[in-house]
KEMIKE-975635 format. One record per residue: z, y, x of N, C-alpha, C in turn. Coordinates in steps of 0.2 Angstrom, whole numbers. Layout:
<atoms>
ATOM     nup   nnorth   neast    caup   canorth   caeast     cup   cnorth   ceast
ATOM       Z        Y       X       Z         Y        X       Z        Y       X
...
</atoms>
This chain:
<atoms>
ATOM     nup   nnorth   neast    caup   canorth   caeast     cup   cnorth   ceast
ATOM     -47      -90      50     -43       -96       48     -37      -94      44
ATOM     -33      -89      47     -27       -87       44     -26      -80      44
ATOM     -32      -76      45     -32       -69       45     -29      -66      39
ATOM     -29      -69      33     -26       -66       27     -19      -66      27
ATOM     -16      -70      32      -8       -69       32      -6      -63      35
ATOM     -10      -59      39      -8       -53       42      -7      -48      36
ATOM     -12      -48      32     -12       -43       26      -7      -45      21
ATOM      -5      -51      20       0       -53       16       7      -51      19
ATOM       8      -52      25      14       -50       28      15      -42      27
ATOM      10      -38      28      10       -31       28      12      -29      20
ATOM       8      -33      16      10       -32        8      17      -33       7
ATOM      20      -39       9      27       -40        8      31      -35      11
ATOM      30      -32      17      34       -27       19      33      -21      15
ATOM      27      -19      13      26       -13        9      29      -14       2
ATOM      30      -20       0      33       -21       -7      40      -19      -6
ATOM      43      -22      -1      51       -21        1      52      -13       1
ATOM      48      -10       5      48        -2        6      48        1      -1
ATOM      43       -1      -5      42         2      -12      48        1     -16
ATOM      51       -4     -16      58        -5      -20      63       -1     -17
ATOM      64        0     -11      69         5       -8      67       12     -10
ATOM      61       14     -10      59        21      -12      60       22     -19
ATOM      59       17     -23      60        18      -30      67       19     -32
ATOM      71       16     -28      79        17      -29      81       24     -27
ATOM      78       26     -21      79        33      -19      77       38     -24
ATOM      71       37     -27      68        42      -31      72       42     -38
ATOM      74       37     -40      78        36      -46      85       40     -45
ATOM      88       39     -39      94        42      -37      93       50     -37
ATOM      87       52     -34      86        59      -34      85       62     -41
ATOM      82       58     -45      81        61      -52      87       61     -56
ATOM      92       57     -55      98        57      -58     103       62     -55
ATOM     102       64     -49     107        69      -46     106       76     -50
ATOM     112       79     -50     111        86      -54     107       91     -50
ATOM     103       95     -53      99       100      -50     103      106     -49
ATOM     103      108     -42     107       115      -41     102      121     -41
ATOM      96      120     -39      91       125      -39      87      125     -45
ATOM      88      131     -49      84       131      -55      78      135     -54
ATOM      76      137     -48      69       140      -47      64      135     -47
ATOM      65      128     -46      60       123      -45      57      122     -52
ATOM      50      122     -52      47       121      -58      47      113     -60
ATOM      49      112     -66      49       105      -68      42      102     -70
ATOM      37      106     -71      31       104      -73      26      103     -67
ATOM      28      103     -61      24       102      -55      21       95     -55
ATOM      14       95     -54      11        89      -53      12       85     -47
ATOM      15       79     -47      17        76      -41      17       68     -43
ATOM      13       64     -39      14        57      -40      19       55     -35
ATOM      24       51     -37      29        48      -33      26       44     -27
ATOM      30       44     -22      27        41      -16      28       33     -17
ATOM      33       31     -21      33        24      -22      27       21     -26
ATOM      24       25     -30      18        23      -34      12       23     -29
ATOM      12       28     -24       7        27      -19       7       21     -15
ATOM      13       19     -13      15        13       -9      12        7     -13
ATOM      13        7     -20      11         2      -24       3        1     -24
ATOM       0        6     -23      -7         6      -22      -9        2     -16
ATOM      -5        3     -11      -6        -1       -4      -5       -8      -5
ATOM       1       -9      -9       2       -16      -10      -3      -20     -14
ATOM      -6      -16     -19     -11       -19      -23     -17      -21     -19
ATOM     -19      -16     -15     -25       -17      -11     -24      -23      -6
ATOM     -18      -23      -3     -17       -29        2     -16      -35      -1
ATOM     -13      -36      -7     -12       -42      -10     -19      -45     -13
ATOM     -22      -40     -16     -29       -42      -19     -34      -44     -13
ATOM     -34      -41      -8     -38       -43       -2     -36      -50       1
ATOM     -29      -51       1     -27       -57        4     -28      -63      -1
ATOM     -28      -61      -7     -29       -67      -12     -37      -69     -12
ATOM     -41      -64     -11     -48       -66      -11     -49      -69      -4
ATOM     -46      -67       1     -47       -71        8     -44      -78       8
ATOM     -39      -78       4     -36       -85        4     -40      -90       0
ATOM     -43      -87      -6     -47       -91      -10     -53      -93      -5
ATOM     -56      -89      -1     -62       -90        3     -60      -96       8
ATOM     -54      -95      11     -52      -100       16     -51     -107      12
ATOM     -48     -107       6     -47      -113        3     -54     -116       1
ATOM     -59     -112      -1     -66      -114       -3     -69     -118       3
ATOM     -68     -115       9     -71      -118       15     -67     -123      19
ATOM     -61     -125      16     -57      -131       18     -53     -129      24
ATOM     -52     -123      25     -47      -121       31     -40     -121      29
ATOM     -39     -120      22     -32      -120       20     -32     -126      15
ATOM     -27     -131      16     -26      -137       12     -19     -137       9
ATOM     -19     -141       3     -12      -142        0      -7     -146       3
ATOM      -8     -149       9      -3      -153       12      -1     -150      19
ATOM       5     -152      21       7      -149       28       2     -151      33
ATOM       1     -146      38       3      -140       39       0     -134      36
ATOM      -4     -136      30      -7      -131       26     -13     -127      29
ATOM     -13     -126      35     -19      -123       39     -21     -128      43
ATOM     -28     -130      43     -31      -135       46     -31     -134      54
ATOM     -31     -128      56     -31      -126       63     -24     -127      66
ATOM     -19     -127      62     -12      -128       65     -10     -135      67
ATOM     -15     -140      65     -13      -147       67     -15     -148      74
ATOM     -20     -144      77     -22      -145       84     -20     -139      88
ATOM     -17     -140      94     -15      -135       98     -21     -130     100
ATOM     -26     -133     102     -32      -128      104     -35     -124      98
ATOM     -35     -127      92     -37      -123       86     -31     -118      84
ATOM     -25     -120      86     -20      -115       84     -20     -109      88
ATOM     -22     -110      95     -23      -104       99     -29     -100      96
ATOM     -34     -103      94     -40       -99       91     -37      -95      85
ATOM     -33      -99      81     -31       -96       74     -27      -90      76
ATOM     -22      -90      81     -18       -85       82     -22      -79      85
ATOM     -27      -80      89     -31       -75       92     -35      -72      86
ATOM     -37      -76      81     -41       -73       75     -36      -68      71
ATOM     -30      -71      70     -25       -67       67     -23      -60      70
ATOM     -23      -60      77     -22       -54       81     -27      -50      81
ATOM     -33      -52      80     -39       -47       81     -42      -46      74
ATOM     -44      -50      70     -47       -49       64     -42      -47      59
ATOM     -37      -51      58     -32       -50       53     -29      -43      54
ATOM     -27      -41      60     -24       -34       62     -29      -29      60
ATOM     -35      -30      62     -41       -25       60     -42      -24      53
ATOM     -42      -29      49     -42       -29       42     -36      -25      39
ATOM     -30      -27      41     -24       -24       38     -24      -16      40
ATOM     -27      -15      46     -27        -8       48     -32       -4      44
ATOM     -38       -7      43     -43        -4       39     -41       -2      32
ATOM     -38       -7      29     -35        -6       22     -30       -1      22
ATOM     -26        0      27     -21         5       27     -24       12      28
ATOM     -29       12      32     -32        18       33     -36       21      27
ATOM     -39       16      23     -42        18       17     -37       21      12
ATOM     -31       17      12     -25        20        8     -23       27      10
ATOM     -22       28      16     -20        34       19     -25       40      17
ATOM     -32       38      17     -37        43       14     -36       44       7
ATOM     -34       39       3     -33        40       -4     -27       44      -5
ATOM     -22       44      -1     -16        48       -2     -17       55       0
ATOM     -21       56       5     -23        63        7     -27       66       1
ATOM     -32       63      -2     -36        65       -7     -31       67     -13
ATOM     -26       63     -15     -22        64      -20     -17       70     -19
ATOM     -15       71     -13     -11        76      -11     -15       83     -12
ATOM     -21       83     -10     -25        89      -11     -26       90     -18
ATOM     -27       85     -22     -28        86      -29     -21       89     -32
ATOM     -16       86     -30      -9        89      -32      -8       96     -31
ATOM     -10       98     -25      -9       105      -22     -14      110     -27
ATOM     -20      108     -28     -24       112      -32     -22      112     -39
ATOM     -19      107     -42     -17       107      -49     -10      112     -49
ATOM      -6      111     -44       0       116      -44      -2      123     -43
ATOM      -7      124     -39      -9       131      -38     -12      134     -44
ATOM     -16      130     -48     -19       132      -54     -14      133     -59
ATOM      -9      129     -59      -4       130      -64       0      136     -63
ATOM       2      138     -57       5       144      -55       1      150     -57
ATOM      -6      150     -56     -10       155      -57     -10      156     -65
ATOM     -10      151     -69     -10       152      -76      -4      155     -78
ATOM       2      153     -75       8       155      -77       9      163     -75
ATOM       6      165     -70       7       172      -68       2      176     -72
ATOM      -3      173     -75      -8       177      -79      -4      178     -86
ATOM      -1      172     -88       2       173      -95       8      177     -94
ATOM      12      178     -89      17       182      -88      15      189     -88
ATOM      10      191     -86       7       198      -85       5      200     -92
ATOM       3      196     -97       1       198     -103       7      198    -108
</atoms>
């Protein structure tokens, strides 16, 4: 009935965190570099971009679920917008669905995103190791 609201709420929170992370990353880029041994060509996807992936997944899933609920008449364009919110017994059922199905869906999407982040981290490490190996070979020649 309203399980998509849980994913939407998580997406809104993730969007706010993304904006904060983007500001922090820009501040770090603008700060003067003290250590010159850091390789500037290291392969690294910023964490704010990874958080955007989560936002896209959550907002996309929420939009599809909202469309499905509109299609079935569970969401209407007049107050209280959710048909289950008009009756107290239906409201309890709706809250139970949000607490079970909605939280499980949001957790599943977040777990898939964490898997994506892990895979990308492994790919970044491999690319950085290969780049270091290439530089050491070229330095020997």
